[in-house]
C-alpha positions as CSV (number, residue, x, y, z in Angstrom):
1,X,-107.1,9.1,-30.2
2,X,-108.3,6.3,-28.3
3,X,-107.2,3.9,-30.9
4,X,-103.5,5.7,-30.9
5,X,-103.1,4.3,-27.1
6,X,-104.8,1.6,-28.0
7,X,-101.5,0.7,-30.5
8,X,-99.1,2.3,-28.4
9,X,-100.2,0.1,-25.4
10,X,-100.0,-2.9,-27.7
11,X,-96.7,-2.3,-29.1
12,X,-95.3,-2.1,-25.4
13,X,-96.8,-4.9,-24.4
14,X,-95.6,-6.9,-27.5
15,X,-92.1,-5.3,-26.3
16,X,-92.4,-6.7,-22.6
17,X,-93.5,-10.1,-23.6
18,X,-90.6,-10.3,-25.6
19,X,-88.4,-9.2,-23.7
20,X,-89.8,-11.6,-20.9
21,X,-89.2,-14.6,-22.8
22,X,-86.6,-17.1,-21.3
23,X,-83.6,-17.7,-23.3
24,X,-84.7,-15.0,-25.8
25,X,-82.3,-12.0,-24.5
26,X,-79.8,-11.4,-21.9
27,X,-81.2,-7.8,-20.2
28,X,-79.4,-5.0,-19.8
29,X,-76.1,-6.3,-21.7
30,X,-73.3,-3.3,-20.7
31,X,-69.6,-3.8,-21.2
32,X,-69.7,-3.7,-17.7
33,X,-71.8,-6.0,-14.9
34,X,-72.5,-6.1,-11.4
35,X,-72.6,-8.7,-9.3
36,X,-76.2,-8.7,-8.5
37,X,-76.7,-9.0,-12.2
38,X,-74.8,-11.6,-12.7
39,X,-76.2,-13.5,-10.0
40,X,-79.7,-13.2,-11.6
41,X,-78.7,-14.0,-14.7
42,X,-75.8,-17.2,-14.7
43,X,-78.3,-19.8,-16.3
44,X,-78.9,-17.4,-19.3
45,X,-79.1,-18.7,-22.3
46,X,-75.7,-17.9,-24.5
47,X,-74.2,-16.5,-21.4
48,X,-70.6,-17.7,-21.4
49,X,-68.5,-16.8,-18.2
50,X,-64.4,-16.9,-18.2
51,X,-62.2,-16.8,-15.2
52,X,-59.2,-15.2,-16.3
53,X,-57.5,-15.0,-12.8
54,X,-54.7,-17.0,-12.1
55,X,-54.4,-20.9,-12.5
56,X,-54.4,-21.6,-8.6
57,X,-57.3,-19.4,-7.8
58,X,-60.3,-21.2,-10.2
59,X,-59.4,-24.6,-8.4
60,X,-60.1,-23.4,-5.3
61,X,-63.6,-21.4,-6.0
62,X,-65.0,-20.2,-8.8
63,X,-68.4,-18.8,-9.6
64,X,-70.8,-21.4,-10.9
65,X,-70.9,-22.5,-14.4
66,X,-67.4,-20.4,-15.3
67,X,-64.6,-21.9,-17.6
68,X,-61.0,-21.5,-16.4
69,X,-59.9,-19.4,-19.0
70,X,-56.7,-18.9,-17.6
71,X,-55.2,-18.5,-21.2
72,X,-52.8,-17.9,-23.1
73,X,-54.1,-14.7,-23.4
74,X,-50.6,-13.0,-24.2
75,X,-47.7,-15.2,-25.4
76,X,-44.1,-14.6,-27.4
77,X,-44.5,-14.0,-31.0
78,X,-42.4,-14.8,-33.7
79,X,-39.9,-12.3,-33.5
80,X,-39.2,-12.8,-29.5
81,X,-41.2,-10.0,-28.6
82,X,-42.8,-11.1,-25.2
83,X,-46.7,-10.8,-23.9
84,X,-48.2,-10.1,-27.4
85,X,-51.5,-11.2,-28.7
86,X,-51.1,-14.9,-29.9
87,X,-52.3,-15.6,-33.6
88,X,-55.6,-15.3,-34.6
89,X,-56.0,-19.0,-35.4
90,X,-54.4,-20.0,-31.4
91,X,-57.1,-17.6,-30.0
92,X,-60.1,-18.9,-31.8
93,X,-58.8,-22.1,-31.2
94,X,-58.9,-21.3,-27.5
95,X,-61.9,-19.7,-27.4
96,X,-64.1,-22.5,-28.8
97,X,-62.5,-24.8,-26.2
98,X,-64.0,-21.9,-23.3
99,X,-67.3,-22.9,-25.1
100,X,-67.5,-19.5,-26.9
101,X,-69.8,-19.2,-29.6
102,X,-70.5,-16.4,-32.2
103,X,-73.4,-15.6,-30.4
104,X,-72.1,-15.8,-27.2
105,X,-72.7,-13.3,-24.4
106,X,-69.1,-13.2,-22.4
107,X,-68.8,-12.1,-19.1
108,X,-65.2,-12.4,-18.4
109,X,-63.9,-11.9,-14.3
110,X,-60.7,-12.0,-12.2
111,X,-59.5,-11.7,-8.6
112,X,-60.5,-8.5,-8.3
113,X,-58.7,-7.6,-5.3
114,X,-56.2,-4.8,-7.3
115,X,-56.5,-2.9,-10.5
116,X,-53.7,-5.0,-11.8
117,X,-56.2,-8.0,-11.8
118,X,-58.7,-6.1,-13.3
119,X,-56.2,-5.7,-16.1
120,X,-56.4,-9.2,-17.1
121,X,-60.6,-9.0,-17.6
122,X,-59.7,-5.6,-19.9
123,X,-56.9,-7.4,-21.5
124,X,-59.6,-10.3,-22.4
125,X,-62.4,-7.9,-23.5
126,X,-60.0,-6.2,-26.1
127,X,-59.0,-9.4,-27.5
128,X,-62.5,-10.1,-28.1
129,X,-63.1,-6.8,-29.7
130,X,-59.5,-7.6,-31.8
131,X,-61.6,-10.2,-33.0
132,X,-64.6,-9.0,-33.8
133,X,-66.6,-10.1,-30.6
134,X,-68.2,-7.2,-29.2
135,X,-70.8,-8.9,-27.1
136,X,-68.0,-9.3,-23.9
137,X,-68.6,-7.9,-20.6
138,X,-66.0,-7.3,-16.9
139,X,-68.0,-8.2,-13.8
140,X,-67.4,-5.1,-12.2
141,X,-64.9,-6.0,-8.8
142,X,-64.2,-9.6,-9.8
143,X,-64.0,-12.4,-7.5
144,X,-63.6,-10.6,-4.8
145,X,-66.9,-8.6,-4.9
146,X,-68.7,-11.7,-5.7
147,X,-67.5,-13.2,-2.2
148,X,-68.1,-9.5,-1.0
149,X,-71.6,-10.3,-1.7
150,X,-71.9,-13.8,-0.1
151,X,-73.2,-15.0,-3.7
152,X,-72.2,-19.0,-4.3
153,X,-68.8,-20.3,-5.2
154,X,-68.0,-23.8,-7.0
155,X,-65.2,-26.2,-7.0
156,X,-66.7,-28.3,-9.8
157,X,-65.0,-27.8,-12.8
158,X,-66.6,-26.7,-16.0
159,X,-66.0,-29.0,-19.4
160,X,-67.9,-27.0,-22.2
161,X,-69.0,-28.0,-25.4
162,X,-66.7,-26.8,-28.1
163,X,-67.9,-23.5,-29.4
164,X,-68.5,-22.5,-33.2
165,X,-66.7,-18.9,-32.3
166,X,-65.3,-17.8,-35.9
167,X,-63.3,-14.2,-35.1
168,X,-60.9,-12.6,-37.6
169,X,-59.0,-9.8,-36.9
170,X,-59.9,-6.2,-37.3
171,X,-57.0,-4.1,-37.5
172,X,-58.8,-1.3,-36.1
173,X,-58.6,-2.4,-32.9
174,X,-54.6,-3.0,-32.9
175,X,-51.7,-0.6,-33.1
176,X,-48.6,-2.1,-34.5
177,X,-45.0,-0.5,-34.3
178,X,-44.8,0.3,-38.2
179,X,-48.1,1.9,-37.6
180,X,-46.9,4.0,-34.0
181,X,-43.7,5.1,-35.6
182,X,-45.5,6.8,-38.4
183,X,-48.1,8.4,-36.0
184,X,-45.6,9.8,-33.1
185,X,-45.8,13.2,-33.1
186,X,-49.2,13.5,-35.7
187,X,-51.5,16.4,-34.5
188,X,-54.7,13.5,-34.9
189,X,-53.4,10.7,-33.0
190,X,-53.4,10.8,-29.2
191,X,-51.2,8.3,-27.3
192,X,-52.0,7.3,-23.6
193,X,-49.5,5.9,-21.0
194,X,-51.0,3.9,-18.7
195,X,-48.2,2.9,-16.2
196,X,-47.2,4.8,-13.4
197,X,-45.7,8.3,-12.9
198,X,-42.3,6.9,-12.3
199,X,-42.3,4.8,-15.4
200,X,-43.4,7.9,-17.6
201,X,-41.0,9.6,-16.6
202,X,-38.2,7.6,-17.0
203,X,-37.2,7.7,-13.1
204,X,-37.4,3.9,-13.3
205,X,-38.2,0.8,-16.1
206,X,-38.8,-2.6,-15.4
207,X,-35.5,-4.8,-15.9
208,X,-36.7,-6.2,-19.2
209,X,-37.9,-2.7,-20.9
210,X,-34.7,-1.6,-22.9
211,X,-35.2,2.0,-22.5
212,X,-37.3,4.8,-19.9
213,X,-39.2,7.1,-20.6
214,X,-42.2,7.7,-22.8
215,X,-43.7,8.3,-26.2
216,X,-43.4,11.5,-27.7
217,X,-46.2,13.8,-27.0
218,X,-48.5,10.7,-25.0
219,X,-50.4,11.5,-21.7
220,X,-49.8,9.8,-18.6
221,X,-53.0,8.1,-16.8
222,X,-51.7,5.4,-14.9
223,X,-54.4,2.6,-14.9
224,X,-54.2,2.3,-10.8
225,X,-56.1,5.1,-10.6
226,X,-59.1,3.8,-12.8
227,X,-60.5,1.6,-9.6
228,X,-60.8,2.2,-6.2
229,X,-59.0,-1.0,-5.3
230,X,-58.3,-1.5,-1.9
231,X,-60.3,1.7,-1.1
232,X,-61.7,1.1,2.4
233,X,-61.5,-2.2,1.5
234,X,-63.3,-2.4,-1.5
235,X,-62.6,-4.8,-4.6
236,X,-61.3,-3.5,-7.6
237,X,-64.3,-1.3,-8.8
238,X,-64.2,1.1,-11.4
239,X,-64.4,4.6,-10.6
240,X,-68.1,6.0,-11.5
241,X,-68.2,7.0,-14.9
242,X,-68.2,10.5,-14.2
243,X,-65.1,10.9,-12.3
244,X,-63.5,8.7,-14.9
245,X,-65.2,11.2,-17.5
246,X,-63.5,14.4,-15.0
247,X,-60.0,12.6,-15.0
248,X,-60.0,12.1,-19.1
249,X,-60.4,15.8,-18.7
250,X,-57.9,16.5,-16.1
251,X,-55.2,14.2,-18.5
252,X,-55.5,16.4,-21.6
253,X,-58.0,13.9,-23.6
254,X,-60.1,15.6,-26.2
255,X,-63.8,16.4,-26.3
256,X,-64.2,14.5,-29.5
257,X,-65.5,11.0,-29.5
258,X,-63.9,10.3,-32.4
259,X,-60.0,11.2,-31.8
260,X,-57.7,8.7,-32.7
261,X,-56.1,7.2,-29.1
262,X,-53.3,5.1,-28.8
263,X,-53.3,3.1,-25.4
264,X,-50.0,1.6,-24.8
265,X,-47.8,0.3,-21.3
266,X,-45.2,-1.7,-20.6
267,X,-46.4,-5.5,-21.9
268,X,-50.1,-4.0,-23.0
269,X,-51.8,-5.2,-20.0
270,X,-52.6,-1.8,-18.3
271,X,-53.0,-0.2,-21.8
272,X,-56.0,-2.7,-22.1
273,X,-57.7,-0.8,-18.7
274,X,-56.9,2.2,-20.4
275,X,-58.7,0.8,-23.8
276,X,-61.9,-0.6,-21.7
277,X,-62.3,2.9,-19.7
278,X,-62.1,4.4,-23.0
279,X,-64.2,2.7,-25.7
280,X,-66.8,0.8,-23.5
281,X,-67.2,3.4,-20.4
282,X,-66.5,6.8,-21.5
283,X,-67.8,6.5,-25.4
284,X,-64.6,6.9,-27.7
285,X,-64.8,5.1,-30.8
286,X,-61.9,5.3,-32.8
287,X,-59.3,3.5,-29.7
288,X,-56.6,1.0,-30.4
289,X,-54.3,-0.7,-28.2
290,X,-50.6,-0.8,-29.1
291,X,-49.6,-4.6,-28.7
292,X,-46.2,-4.2,-28.5
293,X,-46.2,-1.6,-26.1
294,X,-43.1,-0.1,-24.9
295,X,-41.6,-3.3,-24.3
296,X,-41.3,-3.6,-28.3
297,X,-40.8,-0.2,-28.6
298,X,-38.2,1.3,-26.6
299,X,-35.5,-1.7,-27.9
300,X,-36.4,-0.1,-31.6
301,X,-33.7,3.1,-32.0
302,X,-35.3,4.6,-34.0
303,X,-38.2,5.5,-31.5
304,X,-37.6,8.1,-29.6
305,X,-38.3,7.4,-25.9
306,X,-38.8,11.2,-23.6
307,X,-38.1,12.0,-19.5
308,X,-39.4,14.8,-17.6
309,X,-41.8,16.3,-19.5
310,X,-45.7,16.5,-19.7
311,X,-46.7,14.8,-23.3
312,X,-48.8,17.9,-23.5
313,X,-46.4,20.0,-23.5
314,X,-44.8,21.7,-26.4
315,X,-40.9,20.5,-27.3
């Protein structure tokens, strides 16, 4: 019995030694990291910090060591549909220029004032996932939380060494128009609309959107409800997991974590928030983002758009 105890103690000691070695691993790698965690790990080996906030914000002050990574994360595609993922080669070259390696743990952050700010980080995270790089996280609360906690800010631009990132597109992360048309009405597929309710019900639409309404059967979960941005002057912190889980149940999402889910919005930005919350915070394993979203779908006549109805209602 004593020898077994000694063996267990030795094993635990080895583990503690491994995890305490500087630069060996990044402790507590999670898809959502706190300001305190990042402040303690700024100099960790293989950490890459990407500032995806608007261009001028970086010059005014950024997290020490962060790389200006404004984009392009979304651009015009060859069919002249705007705000979609650039081609694989462009993205890989961009990420290499930001110093991303295949071994990198990437932390992305934004202004952190509104949920729309946070959506930029979510879009970057989804893009990395779509290129087969799962080691990526969002800084909860972004730059707003960083400053609010009195952490150091730098105005020195970072010129990273070109990385060796070699990502390849993962089709299981990206829903195309063809796939969406084929799966509309399928009982095994759940569509989640992450726009505002007025747009979901077809009472309002952006000027660039051809037709108002939502995809048939789509459930409504607005991205703006996923954070507490502005509440008592709070940065754009994500809501607690238990609260998000209750919201998911309330909007009629299935309990089955293997359910196939496709998120969308107007341009695929708010939809990235839906992807992140469902996939990374709530543990749904089979989540895709419809990159073209309503901007693309509403311009295609044979894609129906529904107004003044809930998605979970039977037609």
